[in-house]
N, C-alpha and C positions, 0 to 999 in steps of 0.2 A: 439970836437975830436971824442967823441962815434958817436955824431951822424953821422960822415963825414966815421968812420971806418964803420955804419950800412946800409949807400947808397950803399958806395964802394960792400960790401957783399953784399946786392941786386940786384945791377948791374952785377954781377959778375954769380949769378944764373939766372939770364934772359939771360944770353948771349947764351947758345945752345937754349932757345926757340926763340931766335931772331933768331938765323940761322935758326931753323928748318922754324918758317916763311918767313922767305926773301926765303928760300928754294923753299915753296909752291908756293906765289907770283911770283916767277920767273920760275917755271916750267908750271904754267896755264897759262900764255901767250904766253911763249916757245911753247907749244903746237900747237900755230894758226901755218896756213899757211903763213899769212899776218894781220900783228894787226890793229885794230881799225882804227889808224888816218891813214894808209898807203893804206885802202881800197877805193874803188869809193863811194860817197858820195851820197845817193839817195836823198839829201836834197837839191843837185846843180843838179844833170842830172836831176831829173823828176821833173815836176811840182808839186804845192802846191794843194792837196786835193780837189776836189769840196766840197763847203759847201752847206746846206741845202735852201740857194735862187738860186745855178749854176744849169744850163740845164743838166750839165753831173752827178748832184745829181739824174737824174730821174730813168735813169739805175741802181744806186745805190738803189734805193728805190723799184723798181721791182724788183732786185733781193734779194731786202730782205725779200720781200712776198715771194718770190718763194723757199728760204729757209726756210721760218717759216711753210709753208706749207708741208715741206719735213720732218720735225721735229719728229712725230710720224712712219716713214715708218722705215722701215731697213736699208734704207739709211742716216738716220739720227740717227740710234741707232751707224750707223759707225764713223758719226762725231761725235758725242759725247766720243767716244772713244778718236777718233785720238786729241783732245782736248790737251792729255796726250803730252809734248815733252820735249826729251828724247831722248841720244843713242840710248838706249833700245829700244825706239818705232818704232823708224828709224829700227834698227836691225828687229823688226819683220815685220815692213810693205813689208820690199823692201826681206827679207827673201822670204815673199808671192811670189814675183815677180820673185826671181832668182827660186825657186824651191828648198834650199836646209837653213840650217838654217847658218844665220850670227851670230857668239858668238864670245868673245874675245879669249877663248880658241879653238873654231873650225878650226874657221877663223882669227888669228891674224891678217894677211895681208891687209885682208879685210876690219875688226873692225876698225882697228888703220886707213886707209884711210879714212871710213866715217866720224868714231870719229873724226878728225882733219879737217877733211871737214865743218861738223857741223857746232862745235866750231867756227870754224874762219866764218862760216856766221850767226853765232849769232851775232855776230859783224855787222853786215850790214848795220842790221835794225834799229841801234840805234840811229845814228844821225837825220834822217828824222823823226822818231819818235817822239825825243824828242824839236827836232824844229818846229813841229806844234802841237802836244799833239793832234787830231783828237778826238773827242768825240766817244765811242765806239756806234755801233747800240743798242748793247744790255741797255749802259745807255742814250742813246737817246729816246730809246720808254720806258723806265721803265720795260724791262723785269727782268725775273731770270731767270738768265745763266743757258743754257742747256748741256753746256758742262761739262762732270763730271770731267775734272781736271780745269774748270774756276771757280777762284773765285771773287766774284764781285768786292771786293776793289781793288784788282789786275787789275783787268779789268779799273775801275776809276781811276787809277791814274797811266796809259799806254797808251800810244797814239794808236791811230789805225792806220795811217797811214804809212808805208807799214805793212803790215801783218808780224808781226815778223816767227809765223808757216809757213806762205807760202813760205818766203825766206827762213828759213833752209830746206824746204822740195823739194825746185826744187833746191837748189843746191845739194843737197844730191843727188838727182836725176838723176841730169845732169853727175857729176860726177861717177857713179852710172851703167848709160848708155853707159858712155866711158869706162869703164873698162871691162862691161861685154855687148858687140856690137848685141851679137844674142838676148838679151832681153830689146832692147831699146825702142818698143815701150809698152811693158810691163810695164816697171820701169817709163817712164815720162806721161806715163797714172796716174800712181800711183802718183806722185807725184803731177802733174795739180788737181785731184782728192783730195789730201791731202789739196789744196789752197782753195777750195771749199767746204770743210768740215767748213771750219771757216765761210762761210758765212750762211751755214745751223745754225750753234752754235750762230747766231747773233755777234759776237766776232769781225767780222771785216765788212765792206761793201767790193761789188765786186771792186769797184778801188784801195781798199787795198790791194787786194789779187793779181791785176792784176799790182802793184807796187812790188809786193813780188816776184811775177815772175821774172822781170827785175832785182830787186836788187840780188838775188838768183844768177840772168845769169853772172852777173858784176862780183859779187866779186870770181864767178869761174873762169872767166876769168882773172882775175888778180890774181890767186891759179895759173894760168899755168906757170905766166912768176919766178915764185919759184921753184930752182933745188930741192930741198927738196918735193913736190908735186909730181913732176915728176918721182923720186925715188919711193916714196910710190905708184904711181899709177901702175909702171911695176911689183911690187912685189906683190900688189893684182892680178893684172891682170892674173899674171903666178898663184896665188893659183886658181883664179875663174876658170880657167881652168883643172888644176887639180883637183879641187872639183868638177866641172860639169864632167868632161871626154870628154867635147868638146874635136877637137883641133880647133888652134886658124885657123882660115881664112881670119886674113887679113881685108879687107872693108866688112864690112856685110850691106850693103847696106844703105839707106838713114830711118830716120825716115818716119812712114807713117802716115799722118795725119788724116784719118779715122777714125785710133782709138788711137790716142793722144787726138786730140780736140774733142769737142762739134760739133755738127751739126750747119752749120749757122745759124743765125736767119733769120727768113723768115718774111714777111710780117703778117702772122697770129699769129707772138710771140708778147708777151708782150714786149721782149726788142727792138722793131722794134721802138717802141715809142721813146724811148732813142735814138737810131741811127738817125734817124728823128732830134729829138731837137737839138742834138749835129749839124747834121748835119748845119740846117739852122744859127745856132750862127756860124759857123766856115765861112758860107759864108761869113757874113755882114763885116770878116776881107779881104776881096780880094781887097780893093780899099786901103789898107794900105801896110805900110812898110813887114808887114806880110806876107801879101796876095804875095807881088813880091818875095818874099821869097820861098813862098812855088810853087809857077811857076816855081821858077827856079829847086827846088827840083824834079819836075816832070820829068827832064831830068835825066835820071839813068844809061846815059851811062857811058862807061868806062873811057872815058878823064873826065866828068864831077863829075863822084867819085873823082876820082884823084886831081882834084881842090878842088871840097869841103872839102875834109880831109886834105889838107896839113896845113891849118891853124892850124887845133886841132893837128894836128901831129908837129908843130912846122919846117918842113920841105916841102921843095915845093918840091910834089911829079909829078913826069913824066914819064913818057915812056921809054924816052931815058935818063934821068939823073937817076935815082930810076927805074933800070928796075926788079928787083927783087920784091920788093913792087906793084909794077904796076903789073907783071905778079902773085904775089897773091892776089890781090884784082880783076883781070882777071877771074882767077879760081872759085872765091869766088865768083864773080858775078855769073858765068852763072849757077853753083851749086844752086844756092840759086833760080833765075830766071825758071831755069829747075823745082824745085821742086814746087814751088809756082802755076807756070803753071801745073804742072802733076795733084796736089791736087785740084787745081779749074777746070780741067778737069774731075775728077772722082767722084764728090757730084754735088747734087743739085744747079744747075748753079742759080746764085745771081746777077741779075742786080746792073749794077753800081746806084750811087745814081744822077748822072745826066740824065744817062737812064731812071730809073723808073720814077721820074719826070719829064718826057718830055723836057730836058732842051738839050744846046750844052753842049762840054767839055767848062771848062774855060782854061785849061791846059793839055797838053801832049796830047797823041794821042788816037784818037776817037776809044777808043778799049771796044765798047757797048758789044762787040759778045766776051768777054771775061768775067768770072766769076770775081765779086768781091771781093771774099773769094776767101783763102785770099789774104791778099796785098802785091804786089812784091815787090812794093818800100819799104815797110815796112819791111819785109824780107831778103832785100837787105843792108838798110840801118844800120837795129838794130846787124844784122850778122857782115858785115863788122866793126861796132863799136865793137863789141866784141871780131874779131881776133886782131882789130888795138889793143886795149887794154890789150893784151896779148904782144904785142911788146914794146909797149912805155905806163907802168903801171901810170907814174908819170905824164903822160898827160889823162889819161883815163876820168876824168868827165867832159872836156871840147868834147875827141872824142863821148861819150856815149850821151850828151848833143845833139850833131851832130844826130845820131843815134836817137836818139827818136824824133828830131824833123821832118826829115824827114817822118816816118810814120804818123804824125800829119797833115802834109802837104796835104799827099793826102783825108782829110777830106773838107780842106778848097778847094780845087780844085775840088772836088765832083767825085773823083774817087775813092774814096772808104769810107765805113761806118766802123762808129769806132769801131766797134765790131771785121770786118775781121783785123782791122791793130793789134788789140791785139792778135787776134790769129796767126798771122803771128810772132810777138815777139815771141812766146811760140817756133813757129815749127823753127824761127831763131839760136834759142838756142842750139835747141833738133838737128840740123843740122849741128853745130858748133862742139858739142858732136861726131858726127858722123865723120865728116872731123878728129878729130884727129886719128882716126884707119886709114886713107889714107898714104900710105906712100909718094906719090906723094904731099898730102899737106904737109904733116912734113918737106919735104925736102923744098916748096914753102916757108914754114914759117920760115926756122931755117936761108935760105939764105935770107929773107925778115929783118931778125932782125939783121946780121950782117952789111947789107947794112946799116940800119937806127942808128945802132952804131958806125957803121964809118964817121960818120959825113956828 
């Protein structure tokens, strides 16, 4: 009996502690805009990472060599510093981009939006990391970590694909670029470079970083379906204009790819060998079912897009039956196509694979007079997939799988190089971020949401 009384007494003493711990656990997850299990899963909508025997690994190896050559430079020192991953580090990086200090006390609304977005994106890379457990380059090549916050044992026991730093950094960049559209180019460039820093310190391969850019963008798309996120965005935007002294001007234009991206790969670049290898590997698929699929994907007219996205959306999309959805996709297509064309005509011209190698086009128009960089098909496919994820977050994996596939189809058909497709996806995410400042786009989006929800 005495023992039972002691057990009851101990249990009663532990109740307050259990209550506190319970509150801590619930508050830590309640701070997320979207729980891990409800987020798009990169282990589903992205392919497996390249292994060391894959032709796709050629680009990874070339970029690992590039990163290694950068380590003793000023850029390498910055990459080492950016191995720290926290809301404090995000605040430091993006304070530089915005021109004023982001902090919990000085900019509480901005800090709240940034922090919640960061922690939500922290969950976005976990499923594919656990699924693939890819060995990191620093382990693969028996190196010593050069990222000042990286620890060898931690790098050894966590997967390389996708890059978690890149996922969090790009998600934060997209959110802040939407909040502060006047600084979108600078913010997006910093998000892009934050990913590249992980290559320099040998924590990740280029393909890990590319996957991180996409996981970050997919996570932000899912966050847009949450009213709490939209409320926090409005509060942060109001605080931004007050803090910066600027006046809201509505649509502040679209991202300038010349400022956000690196230059297109040319034939003098080491990365060109990776592009060529991936092209010939993809070309071999032309006689397969995947080749037929790629041929169909070369048609990115409005009608073709409506038909293609009908299956993953679980709804027959049609200009007459679903006019609001059709109008939204039409607007997005035109804007994304125009952006890709303008960027392609304003940078050094890059020949398309079939033109570079003296071939006829396998599918699509003979666009040899249009630059391969960036891929319009990829920008349209990925951009529309991100927008539709906002409308149907429960179907995100199927939608994003299609959006990703549309880009890869361009390699099979010989219309685009692999690096042009990766660049286009980054631009697509930035474009969707900018579109949220457009009253016309927001109106089309809300009408499409209502139409979709109406059955």
